[in-house]
C-alpha positions in Angstrom: 9.4 -7.6 -16.6 10.0 -11.1 -15.3 13.3 -12.8 -16.1 13.3 -16.3 -17.7 14.7 -19.2 -15.8 18.1 -20.7 -16.7 17.9 -23.9 -18.8 20.4 -26.7 -18.4 21.3 -29.3 -21.1 21.9 -33.0 -20.3 25.7 -32.2 -20.3 25.2 -29.5 -17.7 26.3 -26.8 -20.1 24.6 -23.5 -19.2 22.7 -22.0 -22.1 22.3 -18.3 -22.0 18.5 -17.5 -21.9 17.3 -14.9 -24.4 17.4 -11.4 -22.9 13.9 -10.0 -22.2 12.7 -6.8 -23.7 12.4 -3.7 -21.5 9.4 -1.9 -22.7 9.5 1.7 -23.6 8.7 3.8 -20.6 8.5 0.9 -18.2 9.8 2.0 -14.8 12.1 -0.2 -12.8 11.8 0.4 -9.1 14.5 -0.6 -6.7 12.4 -2.1 -3.9 13.6 -5.6 -4.8 16.5 -7.3 -6.7 14.6 -8.9 -9.5 16.3 -6.9 -12.2 19.7 -6.6 -10.4 22.5 -8.9 -11.3 24.8 -7.6 -8.6 25.1 -4.6 -6.2 28.0 -3.5 -3.9 28.4 -1.0 -1.1 24.7 0.0 -1.3 21.9 0.0 1.2 18.2 -0.3 0.4 16.5 2.5 2.3 12.8 3.1 3.0 12.0 6.8 3.0 9.5 8.2 5.5 6.6 10.2 4.3 6.3 13.9 4.3 3.4 15.1 6.3 1.3 18.3 6.6 1.1 20.3 9.8 -2.6 19.4 10.2 -5.0 16.7 9.0 -6.9 17.3 5.8 -10.3 16.3 7.3 -11.5 16.1 10.9 -14.8 15.2 12.6 -16.5 18.6 12.4 -20.1 17.9 11.3 -22.7 17.1 14.0 -23.3 13.6 12.4 -19.6 12.8 12.7 -19.5 13.4 16.4 -21.0 11.1 19.0 -21.7 12.4 22.5 -22.1 9.9 25.4 -22.5 11.0 29.0 -21.1 14.4 28.0 -18.0 13.0 26.3 -17.5 13.9 22.7 -16.2 11.1 20.5 -14.7 12.7 17.4 -13.7 10.1 14.8 -13.5 9.9 11.0 -11.5 7.3 9.2 -10.2 6.5 5.7 -10.3 2.7 5.4 -12.0 3.8 2.2 -10.9 5.3 -1.1 -9.6 8.4 -2.8 -9.8 8.7 -6.6 -8.5 11.5 -8.8 -9.9 12.5 -12.2 -6.9 12.5 -14.6 -8.6 15.1 -16.8 -9.8 17.7 -14.3 -7.4 16.9 -11.4 -10.3 16.9 -8.9 -10.5 14.4 -6.0 -13.3 12.2 -4.6 -13.1 10.7 -1.2 -15.1 7.9 0.4 -14.6 7.9 4.2 -16.5 7.1 7.3 -17.6 8.1 10.8 -18.6 5.5 13.5 -21.9 4.8 11.7 -21.9 5.9 8.1 -20.0 6.0 4.8 -19.5 9.6 3.8 -18.4 11.4 0.7 -16.2 14.5 0.1 -14.7 16.3 -2.8 -11.6 18.5 -3.4 -9.9 20.5 -6.1 -6.4 20.2 -4.6 -6.5 17.2 -2.3 -5.9 19.3 0.8 -9.1 21.4 1.2 -12.2 19.1 1.3 -15.9 19.9 0.9 -18.8 17.8 2.2 -21.6 18.1 -0.4 -25.2 17.8 0.8 -26.1 14.7 -1.1 -29.6 14.4 0.4 -29.3 10.6 0.2 -29.3 10.1 3.9 -30.9 13.3 5.2 -29.1 16.7 4.7 -25.7 15.1 5.0 -22.8 13.9 2.9 -23.6 10.3 3.7 -24.3 7.7 1.0 -26.4 4.5 1.2 -23.5 2.1 1.4 -23.9 0.3 4.8 -20.5 -1.3 5.1 -17.7 -0.9 7.7 -14.2 -0.6 6.3 -15.7 0.0 2.8 -13.1 -0.2 0.0 -14.1 1.0 -3.5 -12.6 0.7 -7.0 -13.7 2.2 -10.3 -13.6 -0.9 -12.6 -12.1 -0.2 -16.1 -13.0 -3.7 -17.3 -16.7 -3.5 -16.4 -19.1 -3.2 -19.4 -22.3 -2.7 -17.4 -22.6 1.0 -16.5 -24.6 0.1 -13.4 -21.6 -1.7 -12.0 -18.9 0.8 -12.8 -18.0 1.1 -9.1 -17.3 -2.0 -6.9 -17.1 -2.1 -3.2 -16.4 -4.6 -0.4 -16.8 -4.2 3.3 -17.9 -5.7 6.6 -21.4 -5.8 7.9 -23.1 -7.4 10.9 -26.5 -8.1 9.4 -27.8 -10.8 11.7 -27.5 -13.3 8.9 -29.6 -16.4 9.3 -28.0 -19.8 9.8 -28.9 -21.0 6.3 -27.1 -18.1 4.6 -24.1 -18.5 6.9 -23.9 -22.2 6.1 -24.1 -21.5 2.3 -21.1 -19.3 2.7 -19.2 -21.8 4.8 -19.9 -24.5 2.2 -17.9 -22.5 -0.4 -14.6 -22.8 1.5 -12.5 -25.6 3.1 -11.3 -24.0 6.3 -14.2 -22.6 8.2 -14.0 -24.0 11.8 -12.0 -21.0 13.0 -15.1 -18.7 12.4 -16.9 -18.3 15.7 -18.0 -14.7 15.5 -21.3 -14.5 17.5 -22.1 -11.1 15.9 -21.9 -12.7 12.4 -19.5 -10.1 11.0 -19.2 -11.0 7.3 -17.8 -9.4 4.2 -20.2 -8.3 1.5 -19.8 -6.8 -2.0 -21.8 -4.0 -3.6 -21.9 -2.1 -6.9 -22.9 1.4 -8.1 -23.2 3.4 -11.3 -22.0 6.7 -9.7 -20.3 5.8 -6.5 -23.1 7.3 -4.4 -26.1 5.1 -4.8 -25.3 1.5 -4.1 -26.8 -2.0 -4.4 -25.6 -4.5 -1.8 -25.3 -8.1 -2.9 -27.7 -10.2 -0.8 -25.2 -13.0 -0.1 -22.0 -12.5 1.9 -18.8 -13.2 0.0 -16.3 -14.1 2.8 -16.2 -15.0 6.4 -15.4 -11.8 8.2 -13.6 -9.7 10.7 -13.6 -6.0 10.3 -11.1 -4.5 7.9 -10.7 -5.3 4.2 -9.2 -3.6 1.1 -10.1 -4.2 -2.5 -7.8 -4.0 -5.5 -7.8 -5.1 -9.1 -5.2 -6.8 -11.3 -4.6 -4.3 -14.2 -3.8 -7.1 -16.6 -6.4 -9.8 -15.9 -9.1 -7.7 -14.3 -9.3 -10.1 -11.3 -10.4 -8.7 -7.9 -8.1 -9.0 -4.9 -9.6 -8.7 -1.4 -7.0 -8.3 1.4 -8.9 -9.0 4.6 -8.3 -9.6 8.3 -8.8 -12.9 10.0 -8.8 -13.6 13.7 -8.2 -17.1 14.9 -7.2 -18.8 11.7 -5.1 -21.8 12.8 -2.5 -21.2 10.0 -1.2 -18.1 11.7 0.0 -17.2 15.2 -1.7 -14.3 17.0 -5.1 -12.8 16.5 -5.0 -10.4 13.5 -3.3 -11.3 10.2 -4.0 -10.4 6.6 -5.4 -13.0 4.1 -6.0 -12.7 0.4 -8.9 -14.1 -1.7 -9.3 -13.6 -5.4 -12.4 -13.4 -7.7 -13.2 -13.0 -11.3 -16.8 -11.9 -10.8 -17.1 -10.5 -7.2 -19.3 -13.5 -6.3 -17.0 -16.5 -6.3 -13.9 -16.1 -4.2 -10.8 -18.3 -3.8 -9.9 -20.0 -0.6 -8.3 -17.3 1.5 -4.5 -17.6 2.0 -2.3 -15.8 4.5 -0.2 -13.1 2.8 0.9 -10.7 5.6 1.8 -12.5 8.9 3.9 -11.3 11.8 7.1 -13.3 12.3 9.7 -13.5 15.0 11.4 -10.3 13.9 8.1 -8.5 14.3 7.4 -10.0 17.7 10.9 -9.1 18.8 10.3 -5.5 17.8 7.0 -5.4 19.9 8.8 -6.8 22.9 11.0 -3.7 23.0 8.0 -1.7 24.2 7.1 -1.6 27.9 4.6 -4.5 28.2 5.2 -5.4 24.6 3.8 -8.9 23.9 3.6 -9.7 20.2 2.9 -8.4 16.7 -0.1 -8.5 14.4 -1.1 -6.9 11.1 -4.2 -4.8 11.1 -4.6 -4.4 7.4 -2.9 -4.2 4.0 -3.5 -1.6 1.3 -2.1 -3.2 -1.8 -2.0 -1.7 -5.3 -0.4 -2.3 -8.7 2.4 0.1 -9.5 5.1 0.3 -12.2 4.6 -3.3 -13.4 4.5 -4.8 -9.9 2.7 -4.4 -6.6 3.3 -2.3 -3.6 1.6 -2.3 -0.3 1.2 -0.4 3.0 0.9 -2.8 5.9 -0.1 -1.6 9.3 2.1 -3.2 11.9 0.3 -3.6 15.3 2.6 -4.0 18.3 0.5 -5.3 21.1 1.0 -4.2 24.7 -0.4 -6.2 27.7 -1.9 -5.0 30.1 -3.2 -1.6 28.9 -1.8 0.0 32.0 1.8 -0.6 30.7 1.1 1.9 27.9 -1.6 4.2 29.4 -1.0 3.9 33.1 -4.5 2.5 33.7 -6.7 -0.2 32.3 -10.0 1.7 32.4 -11.3 5.3 32.7 -14.6 6.0 34.6 -15.8 2.4 34.1 -14.8 2.3 30.4 -12.3 -0.5 29.8 -9.5 -0.3 27.3 -9.1 -3.2 24.9 -6.5 -4.5 22.3 -3.9 -2.0 23.4 -0.9 -1.2 21.2 0.9 1.0 18.7 0.3 0.9 14.9 2.5 2.3 12.2 3.0 1.5 8.5 5.5 -0.6 6.7 6.3 -0.9 3.0 5.9 -4.3 1.4 6.2 -5.5 -2.2 5.1 -8.2 -4.6 5.6 -9.2 -8.2 2.2 -10.8 -8.6 0.0 -9.4 -5.9 -0.1 -12.9 -4.2 3.3 -13.4 -2.7 4.5 -10.5 -0.5 7.9 -9.5 0.9 9.1 -7.0 3.4 11.2 -4.1 2.3 14.6 -3.2 3.7 15.0 -3.1 7.5 11.2 -2.9 8.0 11.5 0.7 9.2 8.1 2.6 9.0 7.3 4.3 5.7 4.7 6.3 7.6 6.1 6.7 11.1 4.1 8.2 14.0 4.3 11.9 14.7 5.9 14.4 14.9 2.5 16.1 14.9 0.0 15.3 17.7 -2.7 14.2 15.3 -1.0 10.9 14.4 1.4 10.5 17.4 -0.6 7.6 18.8 -1.4 5.2 15.9 -2.3 4.8 12.3 -5.4 2.6 12.0 -5.6 2.2 8.3 -5.2 3.7 4.9 -7.2 4.2 1.7 -6.8 1.3 -0.7 -4.5 3.0 -3.2 -2.5 6.2 -3.5 -3.0 9.0 -6.1 -0.4 10.6 -8.3 -0.2 14.4 -8.1 2.4 16.0 -10.3 5.7 14.5 -9.3 4.5 13.1 -6.0 2.6 10.1 -4.7 0.0 10.8 -2.0 -1.8 8.4 0.3 -4.5 9.3 2.8 -4.6 7.5 6.2 -6.4 7.4 9.5 -4.5 9.4 12.1 -5.1 8.8 15.8 -3.9 10.9 18.7 -3.6 7.9 21.0 -2.4 4.3 20.7 -5.0 1.6 20.0 -7.0 1.3 23.1 -7.3 5.0 23.7 -10.6 6.4 24.8 -12.5 9.6 24.0 -12.0 12.5 24.5 -8.2 11.9 24.4 -8.6 9.7 21.3 -9.4 11.6 18.2 -9.3 10.2 14.7 -8.8 12.3 11.6 -7.8 11.8 8.0 -4.2 12.9 7.1 -2.1 12.9 3.9 1.3 11.4 3.5 3.5 12.2 0.4 6.7 11.1 -1.3 8.5 12.1 -4.5 7.3 9.9 -7.4 8.8 6.4 -7.0 10.3 7.6 -3.8 9.1 5.1 -1.3 12.5 3.3 -1.3 15.9 3.7 -2.9 19.4 2.1 -3.2 21.6 4.5 -1.3 25.4 5.1 -1.4 27.5 6.8 1.2 30.8 8.5 0.7 32.2 5.1 -0.4 31.1 4.5 -4.0 28.7 1.7 -4.7 27.5 0.0 -7.9 24.4 -1.7 -9.4 24.6 -3.9 -12.4 21.4 -5.0 -14.1 20.6 -8.3 -15.8 20.7 -8.3 -19.6 17.8 -6.8 -21.5 17.0 -5.4 -24.9 15.7 -1.8 -24.7 12.6 -0.9 -26.6 13.3 2.8 -26.1 16.4 4.9 -26.7 16.8 7.4 -23.8 17.8 6.4 -20.3 16.1 8.5 -17.5 16.7 8.1 -13.8 14.9 9.3 -10.7 17.8 10.2 -8.4 18.9 12.5 -5.7 22.6 13.4 -5.6 22.6 16.8 -4.0 26.1 16.4 -2.7 27.2 13.3 -4.6 27.5 12.0 -8.1 26.2 9.4 -10.5 27.5 7.8 -13.6 26.4 4.9 -15.9 28.2 2.4 -18.0 26.5 0.4 -20.7 27.8 -3.2 -21.0 27.4 -5.9 -23.6 26.0 -9.3 -22.7 29.5 -10.5 -21.7 29.9 -7.7 -19.2 32.3 -5.6 -21.3 31.9 -1.8 -21.5 30.6 -0.9 -25.0 32.9 1.8 -26.5 31.5 5.3 -26.1 29.4 4.3 -23.0 32.0 4.5 -20.3 31.2 6.0 -16.8 33.6 8.9 -17.1 31.7 10.5 -20.0 28.3 10.2 -18.2 29.3 11.8 -14.9 26.5 13.8 -13.2 27.2 15.7 -10.0 25.1 17.5 -7.4 21.7 17.0 -9.1 18.3 15.9 -7.8 15.5 15.1 -10.3 12.7 12.6 -10.9 13.6 12.7 -14.7 17.3 13.0 -15.0 18.5 12.2 -18.6 21.7 10.1 -18.8 23.9 10.9 -21.8 27.5 10.1 -22.8 30.0 12.4 -24.4 29.7 10.8 -27.8 26.3 9.1 -27.4 22.8 10.4 -26.7 20.9 7.2 -27.1 21.4 3.6 -26.0 22.4 0.8 -28.4 19.4 -0.6 -30.2 18.3 -4.2 -30.9 21.0 -5.9 -28.9 21.2 -7.2 -25.3 22.8 -4.7 -22.9 23.3 -4.3 -19.2 23.5 -1.1 -17.2 26.1 -0.5 -14.4 25.3 2.4 -12.2 28.0 4.0 -10.1 26.7 5.9 -7.0 28.4 8.1 -4.5 26.6 10.0 -1.7 23.1 9.8 -3.0 20.0 7.8 -3.8 18.7 6.0 -6.9 15.0 5.5 -6.8 14.1 4.2 -10.3 15.1 4.2 -14.0 13.3 3.8 -17.3 14.1 3.9 -21.0 11.9 6.2 -23.2 
């Protein structure tokens, strides 16, 4: 819900804009201040993910393991996608090993099976030949043959004429000097297993890319990495290009770029040089957009991190540490950092992801009262070499809406919302006050407490729930058909979100 701008008369008299309607059931997250008129004595906190003791999928099959000179290279990654069937609750995963896109299924999201698809031999590989593949199931598509969409990177030895046709579509192309002709392509499928790759590339490429879709317009959003674009400092940064048909894409614009605060954080490491962003998994959620950005803190030379620059003639490259930050947007185009930039998926404490997190699937899944995201867990920092480096797929989890909160300590704090007209009647909050307390006042548009809706009669103590009903001594529902504000009083606890049903 976006707030209307203030209007000014020629006599500079401020006119009160009409209060917007808060739709029934529309969640209001607290990752930003758009709906907040004021807040006092509160801190916005990012909450680290809960992890399992072990990865959910490791490189176990013969085709997932590469042996070179007697050294086993065990790597699977989830730059791809996980979808969950809302009716059956079953899961589908598209992941990859160093050479193929693979497919797995699960009933619970923890134990995964690799079906023998017999598409590429007796394996679970599919015929989608893309690196960093990212898949969506398109609810707007009317052609059943194109129910699934994908983007990814491919080095196809494209001819000069095809490359020039791609360059002619965009204004800024001189930065692209990739001798291997890594380019981004699109593909479509009826079942997610058998794919048709579009013959013409869609974007000048690097390696990683994630695909999302606007739930209102149906537009496709491709968040992709560029190296060497003159509009950004450093090598790897994330750009966005938008399309209505998966063929014609807008001029890419930088959306996730390391700044001085990021560089300062990198320089805290021994040999720390600067920061980059490896990729961005962005997805619509609760009327806005959230994203997981992989922050790459570069270390030069590799010996500053590993103690050596090469092992048995194998050189380390692009050395550094990668973890995950939470970012947010109201339109999917303009992105902001959350809180103090502390990692929402930190490294460790388990060995499987103590080194780095290379990437994530393009969107989370909702399981009961939790949000799950699958990510590529690495035992070593970027630049590690096999057999020490092993990549697996792990699961991170939060309470629903629990990525960030407004938090109060022992000293009470308050949040007051802007005016709105509630479409629903019942106020529900997602809050954790195991040792603290929460109360809510309802105010009129002039900031005065409406009789019967005072904080004393709504006091809740020592409760923790994702659906906590707020009621007053003499009122069970909110005033209807009139602009109101909410004023939350918090003490020793966290408020994650609220909605009116």
